C-alpha positions in Angstrom: -5.0 -3.6 -87.5 -4.1 -1.1 -84.7 -7.6 -1.7 -83.2 -7.1 -5.5 -83.3 -3.6 -5.1 -81.7 -5.0 -2.9 -79.0 -7.8 -5.4 -78.2 -5.1 -8.2 -78.2 -3.1 -6.2 -75.6 -6.2 -5.8 -73.5 -6.8 -9.5 -73.4 -3.2 -10.1 -72.3 -3.6 -7.5 -69.5 -6.7 -9.3 -68.3 -4.6 -12.4 -67.9 -2.0 -10.5 -66.0 -4.6 -9.0 -63.7 -6.0 -12.5 -63.0 -2.6 -13.5 -61.7 -2.7 -10.9 -58.9 -3.5 -11.7 -55.3 -6.4 -10.2 -53.4 -9.4 -11.4 -51.3 -11.5 -11.5 -54.5 -8.8 -13.4 -56.5 -8.5 -16.1 -53.8 -12.2 -17.0 -53.9 -13.2 -20.2 -55.7 -13.9 -19.6 -59.4 -17.3 -21.3 -59.0 -18.3 -18.8 -56.3 -17.3 -15.9 -58.5 -19.2 -17.3 -61.5 -22.4 -17.8 -59.4 -22.1 -14.3 -57.9 -21.7 -12.8 -61.4 -24.6 -14.8 -62.8 -26.8 -13.6 -59.9 -25.7 -10.0 -60.4 -26.5 -10.2 -64.1 -30.0 -11.7 -63.5 -30.8 -9.1 -60.9 -29.6 -6.2 -63.1 -31.5 -7.3 -66.2 -34.7 -8.1 -64.3 -35.5 -4.5 -63.5 -38.2 -2.6 -65.2 -37.2 -0.7 -68.4 -37.7 2.6 -66.6 -35.7 1.7 -63.5 -32.7 3.9 -62.7 -32.5 4.5 -59.0 -32.8 0.8 -58.2 -29.7 0.1 -60.2 -27.5 2.4 -58.2 -26.9 0.0 -55.3 -25.6 -2.6 -57.9 -23.2 0.1 -59.3 -21.9 0.6 -55.7 -21.5 -3.1 -55.3 -19.5 -3.5 -58.5 -17.4 -0.5 -57.5 -16.7 -2.2 -54.2 -15.7 -5.4 -55.8 -13.3 -3.7 -58.2 -11.8 -1.8 -55.3 -11.3 -4.9 -53.2 -9.7 -6.8 -56.1 -7.2 -4.1 -56.9 -8.2 -3.9 -60.6 -7.5 -0.5 -62.1 -10.8 1.3 -62.2 -9.7 3.3 -65.2 -9.0 0.1 -67.2 -12.5 -1.2 -66.5 -14.1 2.2 -67.2 -12.4 2.6 -70.5 -13.4 -0.9 -71.7 -17.0 -0.2 -70.6 -17.1 3.1 -72.4 -15.8 1.4 -75.6 -18.8 -0.9 -75.5 -21.4 1.7 -74.4 -22.1 3.0 -78.0 -23.7 -0.4 -78.7 -26.2 0.2 -76.0 -26.9 3.7 -77.3 -27.4 2.3 -80.8 -29.9 -0.3 -79.5 -32.0 2.3 -77.5 -31.5 5.2 -79.9 -35.1 5.3 -81.0 -36.6 4.9 -77.5 -37.2 8.7 -77.1 -38.7 8.8 -80.5 -41.4 6.2 -79.9 -42.0 6.5 -76.2 -43.5 10.0 -75.3 -45.2 9.0 -72.1 -44.5 11.6 -69.5 -43.1 10.0 -66.3 -41.2 12.7 -64.5 -41.7 16.4 -64.0 -39.2 19.0 -62.7 -41.1 22.3 -62.7 -41.9 23.0 -66.3 -39.5 20.3 -67.6 -41.3 17.0 -68.5 -39.1 13.9 -69.0 -40.6 11.3 -71.3 -40.3 7.6 -70.7 -38.2 7.0 -73.8 -35.3 9.0 -72.2 -35.6 7.1 -69.0 -35.6 3.7 -70.8 -32.6 4.8 -72.8 -30.7 5.8 -69.7 -31.7 2.6 -67.9 -30.6 0.5 -70.9 -27.2 2.1 -71.0 -26.7 1.8 -67.2 -27.7 -1.9 -67.2 -25.4 -2.5 -70.2 -22.4 -0.9 -68.4 -23.1 -2.8 -65.2 -23.2 -6.2 -67.0 -20.1 -5.5 -69.1 -18.3 -4.3 -66.0 -19.3 -7.4 -64.0 -18.0 -9.7 -66.7 -14.7 -7.8 -67.0 -14.3 -8.0 -63.3 -14.9 -11.7 -63.3 -12.3 -12.4 -66.0 -9.8 -10.0 -64.5 -10.0 -11.7 -61.1 -10.4 -15.3 -62.2 -8.9 -15.8 -65.7 -10.8 -17.2 -68.7 -9.3 -20.7 -68.2 -10.6 -20.9 -64.6 -14.0 -19.5 -65.7 -14.4 -22.3 -68.2 -13.4 -24.9 -65.6 -15.9 -23.4 -63.2 -18.7 -23.4 -65.8 -18.0 -27.0 -66.6 -18.2 -28.1 -63.0 -21.4 -26.0 -62.6 -23.2 -28.1 -65.3 -22.1 -26.6 -68.7 -21.6 -29.3 -71.3 -18.0 -30.3 -71.5 -17.9 -29.9 -75.3 -19.0 -26.2 -75.0 -16.6 -25.5 -72.2 -13.7 -27.0 -74.1 -14.6 -25.1 -77.2 -14.6 -21.8 -75.3 -11.3 -22.7 -73.7 -9.7 -23.5 -77.1 -11.2 -20.5 -78.8 -9.7 -18.2 -76.2 -6.4 -20.0 -76.2 -5.8 -19.9 -80.0 -7.3 -16.5 -80.4 -3.9 -15.2 -79.4 -2.2 -17.4 -82.0 -4.6 -16.1 -84.7 -4.1 -12.5 -83.8 -0.3 -12.9 -83.7 -0.4 -14.5 -87.2 -2.5 -11.7 -88.6 -0.3 -9.0 -87.1 2.8 -10.7 -88.7 1.1 -10.8 -92.1 0.1 -7.2 -91.9 3.5 -6.1 -90.7 5.1 -7.9 -93.7 2.6 -6.3 -96.1 3.4 -2.8 -94.7 7.2 -3.3 -95.0 6.8 -4.4 -98.6 4.6 -1.5 -99.6 6.2 1.6 -101.1 4.4 4.9 -101.8 1.1 3.4 -100.6 1.1 0.5 -103.0 -0.2 -2.8 -101.7 -2.4 -1.2 -99.1 -5.7 -1.3 -100.9 -8.7 -3.6 -100.7 -7.4 -6.1 -103.2 -4.2 -6.6 -101.1 -6.4 -7.0 -98.0 -8.3 -9.8 -99.7 -5.1 -11.6 -100.5 -4.0 -11.1 -96.9 -7.2 -12.6 -95.6 -7.0 -15.6 -98.0 -3.4 -16.3 -96.8 -4.5 -16.0 -93.2 -7.3 -18.5 -93.8 -4.9 -21.0 -95.4 -2.4 -20.6 -92.6 -5.1 -21.1 -90.0 -6.4 -24.3 -91.6 -2.9 -25.7 -91.9 -2.1 -24.8 -88.3 -5.4 -26.2 -87.0 -4.7 -29.5 -88.7 -1.2 -29.7 -87.0 -2.6 -28.8 -83.6 -5.4 -31.4 -84.0 -2.9 -34.1 -84.8 -0.6 -33.1 -82.0 -3.4 -33.2 -79.5 -4.6 -36.6 -80.7 -1.0 -38.0 -80.5 -0.9 -36.8 -76.9 -4.1 -38.7 -76.0 -6.5 -35.8 -75.9 -10.1 -37.2 -75.5 -12.1 -34.0 -75.2 -11.6 -33.4 -71.5 -9.4 -30.8 -70.0 -7.4 -32.3 -67.1 -6.0 -29.9 -64.5 -3.3 -30.4 -61.9 -5.1 -28.4 -59.2 -8.7 -29.3 -58.8 -11.2 -26.7 -57.5 -12.1 -27.0 -53.8 -14.6 -25.1 -51.8 -13.8 -24.1 -48.3 -15.9 -22.5 -45.5 -14.8 -19.0 -46.4 -16.1 -19.5 -50.0 -19.5 -20.8 -48.9 -19.9 -18.0 -46.3 -19.0 -15.4 -48.9 -21.4 -16.9 -51.5 -24.2 -16.9 -49.0 -23.7 -13.3 -47.8 -23.3 -11.9 -51.3 -26.3 -13.7 -52.7 -28.4 -12.5 -49.8 -27.2 -8.9 -50.3 -27.9 -9.1 -54.0 -31.4 -10.4 -53.4 -32.1 -7.7 -50.8 -30.9 -5.0 -53.2 -33.2 -6.4 -55.8 -36.3 -6.8 -53.6 -36.0 -3.6 -51.6 -35.7 -0.2 -53.3 -32.7 1.1 -51.3 -32.7 4.7 -52.8 -36.4 5.1 -52.1 -36.1 3.8 -48.5 -33.2 6.2 -48.0 -35.2 9.1 -49.4 -38.1 8.4 -47.1 -35.8 8.1 -44.1 -34.1 11.5 -44.9 -37.5 13.1 -45.6 -38.8 11.8 -42.3 -35.8 13.3 -40.4 -36.2 16.6 -42.1 -39.9 16.7 -41.3 
C-alpha cells in the first residue's frame, strides 16, 4: 500500500506542477499535445541501433523541462522507476544479436548491446516527454486537447473520468487498509486471506459509489459531453511556436547532428 500511496502523491504533484506559470505552461494544450506526438514519432522511428541520433532529442527534452520550471529530479526519478521495464523487454538482445558493429581497439561491441541501450534511451525519452506534457498541461486539459484534435468524445470522456475517480478509488483503498492495520494485533489480520476480504469490500464499495455517481450525473443533465467554461483558443504565438518546434524536430530527425558536428570538428583539427 505504501507504493500505491507514493504513486498517488506523485499524481497530485503533477497536478500542482500543471498549475504553475511559465512560457511552456501558457502554450495552448493542443500545441503541446501535437509537439509531444511529433517528438514521440521521431524518437520511435529511429533504427534499433541508433544512439547518437537520439542525443539531440534528449537535449530538447532537457531544454523544455528547464523552461517549464519542472524539477528535473522529479522527472528523472519517475523515468528511472519505469526504466526496468525497458531493460526487461530488451534483456535478451545481447544474447541473440552477436553481430559486431563497433570496435575500440581490441574491444568489440555487438549489436545486441547497442540495441538494448537504444531501447532504454528511447523508452526514457518517451516517458519523460509524456511526464513533461502532463506536468505542464494537466490531464484534464490534455483530454480536452485530444478531443478537439479528433479523438472520439467517448474515449476522451472515459480517460477524463478514469483519471478523476482514480483519486477517489485510491483514497478509499487507503482508508480500508488503514482500518485493517489499526484493527490488527500481533500481526493478525495481515495475511492473504484478509487482503482478499479487503479487495472484495473495495469492489462492493466501488460498485455502490459508481451507481451513485452515475445517478448524480444523470440528474444534472450529463449527456456524455464535457462542457468547459474557458474554451481553448489559438493565438499567433502558439502557431509560431508550433511551426518552429515541429521544424526543429523534423530537422533533428532528418539530419544526424552528432555526425555532422563530428565531421566539422574533425575538419577543423585536420
